N, C-alpha and C positions, 0 to 999 in steps of 0.2 A: 473475405478468404483474403484477401490483399493484405489486410492487417495484420492475419494470423501469421500470412506466409513471412512479412517483413519483421515482427517480433520475434519466430522461430530462425530467421534469419541472421536479426542482430544480436541474438542472445547466444549461438553459435560463433558468430563472429568476434564476441567479447567475452566468452567462455573463461578467461583466462584472468581478464579483470575480475568478471563475477564472482571466482572464486576466492580471491584475493578479497573481496571484499567480505566474502562469507566469515572467512578465517580471522581477518582484523575486528567485524563488528558483529555477526552472527553467531559465532564460537560462543563469546563470553555471552552475551544474550540467552542461548540454546541453556548454557551454565547456570545463568540465574533464572530462568524459568523451570528448569530441573529441580534448582533446590526450593522455589517458593512453592511448586507445586507438590514437592513431595509435605512440605510442613503443614500446606492447605489439605492436601487428602488428609496427614495424622488427623487434624483438628476436629476437620469434618466429620472421620470415623467416631471420635468420641462424643462430637455432637449426636450423631445418631444415638449413639446407644442411652445418650441422653433421654431423645424421645421416646425409648423404649422402655422408660422406666416410667415407675409410678410416681405421680408428682409430688406426693408427699415426701420420697427419700431423693428427691435431687439436692445437691447442694444448686443453691441459684447462684453465687458469687462463681463457683465453680462455672457453673451453665452459661453465665454470661462472661466470664473470660476465655470459653472457649467460643461461643458466638463472634466475640471480637477479633481473636486469632485466626478464624476463616475468614471475615469481613477483611484484615490487613490484607492478609496472605493475596486474595482477590483483589484489593487495591493496587498493591503492587504490581501483579499480573499485569491489570491496566496500564499502569503508571508507564510499563514496559515498552507495549503495545504503542499506547499513544505518545513517547518522549522517547526511546532509545530507538526503536524497528527504522521510525519514519528516517533516523541517520542513514542506515542503511537503504532505504529506499532512495533517500533525494540521490546518496552516493553513487548505485547504480543510475539514477534518470542522467546526471551530470555526463558520468562515461557513455550512455547513449548517445546523448548530444551532441558530445566531442565528436564522435564517431559519424554520425550523420553530418553533421558540417564538414565533414573530412578534416576535422584537425588529428596532429596525434594523438592518443587517448591516453589520458594523464591519471591515473587511477589516483595515486598522491596528491593531484592540486583537487578533483571532487572531494576525494575525502577531507580536505581542510575546509573548503569551502562550504560543506555538508555541516561538517560539526560548527562552524561560524554562526551557522543557523540556528543553534541550539536554542538559544531563549525564544525567539520566532516559534519555532516548534511546540515549545512549550506552552506558551500564550496561545497560540491559535488549536493546539491539541486540548487544551481547557474548554475550549468555548465549542470546538466541535464535538468533544463527549460528551458535556452536558448536555446540549440543544439537543444531539441524535437520540442520549439516552431518556429525555422527558421524551420526544417524540416517540419512541419506540414504547413507551406506555398505552399509546393510542394503536400503534403498531406502523398504520399507512404513513403517516407523518413519519417515522423514524427512516422506514425505508425509502421514503422519496427521498429525504432532504442526505441520507448516506449516496445516494447515488448524485443529486445534485450537488453535492461539495464532494464529491468521488476525487476531485480531480487537488483538492487545496494542497496537499504537499508538493504538487508538480509546480503550483502555482506559486508555493514560497521559493522553491529548489531553482527552477528555470526562469519564474517571473517577476522575480523579488516583491513580493505579494507579501504584506503582511497580516497578521489577525483577521477581523471581518471582509478587509478589501480579498485574503484571500479565498472567503468564502463564496462573496459574491463573484469574483472572478469567474469562478469552477462552476456556478450557477449559471454564467452568463454562456460557458461553451455546451454545458448541456441544454440549457433553453431550445425546447422546438425538437429537442433529440432524446429526451429521456430515457424511450423504450430502446430507444436502438443504442444508447450509452448501456444500458440496464443487460441486454442482450450478450452485447461484446464483453461486459463486465462476469457476465455468467458463465458464458465459454472458458474466459481464462480461469474462474473458478474451477470449471470442471476438469478442466486439462490440469489444472495445480492437483485436485481430489484423485484423478487418476493417478497422479507419478504418486502422491503422496498413498493410496492404497497398496502400490510396490512396496515403498517402504515401509510401511506397517506389516505388509506381508514378512521381509526381510527380519524386521525386530519382532515377528514373532517367534521367530526359530533362534532369536540370541540370548544368551543366560538372562536374568533378570540381574538388576543392577545399576547403577547411577552413569556406567560407561554407556550400558545400551539405550537408556532413557537419553541423555546428552547423544547421540550418536541419531538417534532417530528424530529429535528436536532441530539437529543441524542441516539432516538431509530435507527435512522439509521445506527450509530456508533456500532449498534450491528452489522448489516449486514459487515461490514465494519472490524468487529474483526474478524467473521468467513473468509473472502476472505484471512486475513491476516493469520490466522492459515492454511487453505489449501496452502497458497503461501511459505510459510515456511516448510510445509513438503516435495514439489515439489524442493524448494530450497536443502534440505538436504539430499534429492535422487539425485540429479543432482549432488551435489560436491561426491558424495558413485560412480557413474556412469564414470564422468568428470574425479576426481582428486585423486580419490582411498580414499576419504575421508568418513570412515566410523563409522556411529552413534553406539554409544552404546547401542541399546536397550532391555528396562526389562522389559518395560511396557504392560500389560497382553492385547496386541492385536494382534492377529495375522496379519490383516491387517496394524500394521506398517511398515513405510518401514524402512527397515535394519534388520527386526526380521529373515523371512524367504529368504530375497532376496527383492530389491527392488521391489516397483510396479509397475514401467518400464523395459522398457528389458534393460539389459545389454551388449547389443551390442555397439561397439565404444570403446575408447581408454581408458587408465588410466596411466596419467603422461604421455600421448605421445606417448606410447606403447600400440598396440594392446592387449585385455582382454588376449587371448590365448598366446603370448608371455613371457605376464607377468608370468602366472602362471607355462611355460617350466623353467622360470628361476629361480622361488621358489624351483620348483621340484630338479633343478639340484643344 
């Protein structure tokens, strides 16, 4: 609850920066998703028509072409999710980090730094996407890895990790707290889905067309931005607990992780040693 309270506080305190990120990054992404989604839906509709026809009457070349377009557009949507959306998420994470460090929030700096990480995002995104997809074939490993590696974007954006190192760093932050991490991610997702349901209700009353579709996708990124803020705070907290990376917090919120202690229990290890031993060494 303390983590969620901090997430709402930080999200509301940086709402202007969040809206700027949405306008600069997520609005164009929303437009791309609407265009690609419409093309995929059209191709899929044709493909369904083929499945209802007699096999002898089906033009095999046209069937293969239609299937190709369905898979192509689906792949493009996956590329948007793995390579473009992370730029916006990392930008928001950097804004949050600036805020809780007591620095002047510079959205321009956060944005430029996030874009400079595009090569790392692409390489790590490919590794993450392929491994999670292969794991998802068996379901359970896919769910496990999606949580264990759930911080990989923040490892890239806030801790300068790359490729496999980012995945391993994330796994280290989740180790021993997989279920707690899963529960927190689930609660954030539930809040986002609740907001999206409201947006869906508004969308249902809007006239059909690309403008309404674009608006709905754009509003859904408002929920995604909140999830990014919540995950950023948990990531910073986990670094403090696991590796002794303590954030310098001067933000006016007692709920913030690191001011009066992290919101999670600090039981565990810091830099590979029990916390109690670490403190005894400092005393000596």
